[in-house]
C-alpha positions as CSV (number, residue, x, y, z in Angstrom):
1,M,141.2,142.7,142.0
2,P,138.9,146.0,142.0
3,T,139.0,147.8,145.0
4,I,136.6,150.2,146.9
5,T,136.7,153.5,148.9
6,V,134.0,154.3,151.6
7,R,133.9,157.9,152.5
8,N,132.2,159.7,155.2
9,L,131.7,156.4,157.4
10,P,130.2,157.6,160.6
11,D,132.5,157.0,163.6
12,E,130.1,154.8,165.2
13,V,130.0,152.3,162.4
14,H,133.7,152.6,162.1
15,R,134.0,151.4,166.0
16,A,131.5,148.6,165.5
17,L,133.1,147.4,162.5
18,R,136.5,147.0,164.3
19,V,134.6,145.2,167.5
20,R,133.1,143.0,165.0
21,A,136.5,142.1,163.3
22,A,138.2,141.6,166.4
23,R,135.7,139.1,167.5
24,H,135.6,137.1,164.2
25,E,139.6,137.4,164.5
26,R,139.6,139.3,161.4
27,S,141.0,142.6,159.8
28,M,138.4,145.2,159.3
29,E,138.8,144.9,155.7
30,A,138.4,141.1,155.6
31,E,135.4,141.9,157.7
32,V,133.9,144.2,155.5
33,R,134.5,141.9,152.7
34,E,132.5,138.9,154.4
35,I,129.6,141.4,155.3
36,L,129.5,142.5,151.5
37,A,129.8,138.6,150.3
38,A,127.0,137.3,152.7
39,T,124.8,140.3,152.2
40,V,125.0,139.7,147.9
41,A,124.7,135.8,148.7
42,A,121.4,136.3,150.3
43,E,120.0,138.7,148.2
44,S,120.4,136.5,145.4
45,Q,118.7,133.3,146.7
46,P,115.3,132.5,146.7
47,G,113.7,131.9,150.4
48,L,112.5,128.7,151.1
49,G,108.7,129.5,151.3
50,S,108.8,130.7,147.6
51,L,110.6,127.4,146.8
52,L,108.0,125.2,148.4
53,A,105.4,127.7,146.7
54,E,106.6,127.5,143.4
55,M,107.0,123.5,143.8
56,G,103.6,123.5,144.8
57,R,102.6,125.5,141.8
58,R,104.1,123.1,139.5
59,V,102.3,120.0,141.3
60,G,98.8,121.6,141.2
61,L,98.2,123.3,144.2
62,T,95.6,125.7,144.2
63,E,97.1,129.7,144.3
64,E,95.6,129.6,147.9
65,E,97.2,126.4,148.9
66,A,100.9,127.8,147.4
67,A,100.1,131.2,149.1
68,A,100.4,129.4,152.4
69,F,103.6,128.3,151.8
70,E,104.7,131.7,150.5
71,N,103.8,133.1,153.9
72,L,106.3,130.9,155.4
73,R,109.5,132.8,154.3
74,N,111.6,134.5,156.5
75,K,112.4,138.2,155.3
76,S,115.3,138.5,157.3
77,P,118.6,138.3,155.9
78,I,120.4,134.5,155.9
79,R,123.2,134.5,157.9
80,A,126.1,131.6,157.8
81,I,126.4,129.8,161.0
82,D,129.6,130.3,163.0
83,F,130.9,127.8,164.8
84,E,133.7,129.3,166.4
């Protein structure tokens, strides 16, 4: 597996990662892997509003009607539900 080194990480970011990892009962390395994987996955998936708008266009909705669905999308990153 490839490795990555992060240089010049601010102390406050390092502390926050350490706390977050402890909260999730993971090592800092495992926590960083989870954060990176979730971020990349969220950016590669289209939002629900975009999917609904595309489906609407396919069935013949006007651009104005399809745009109503497009406006439903949530622009914040998708986060996995934590049941722990």
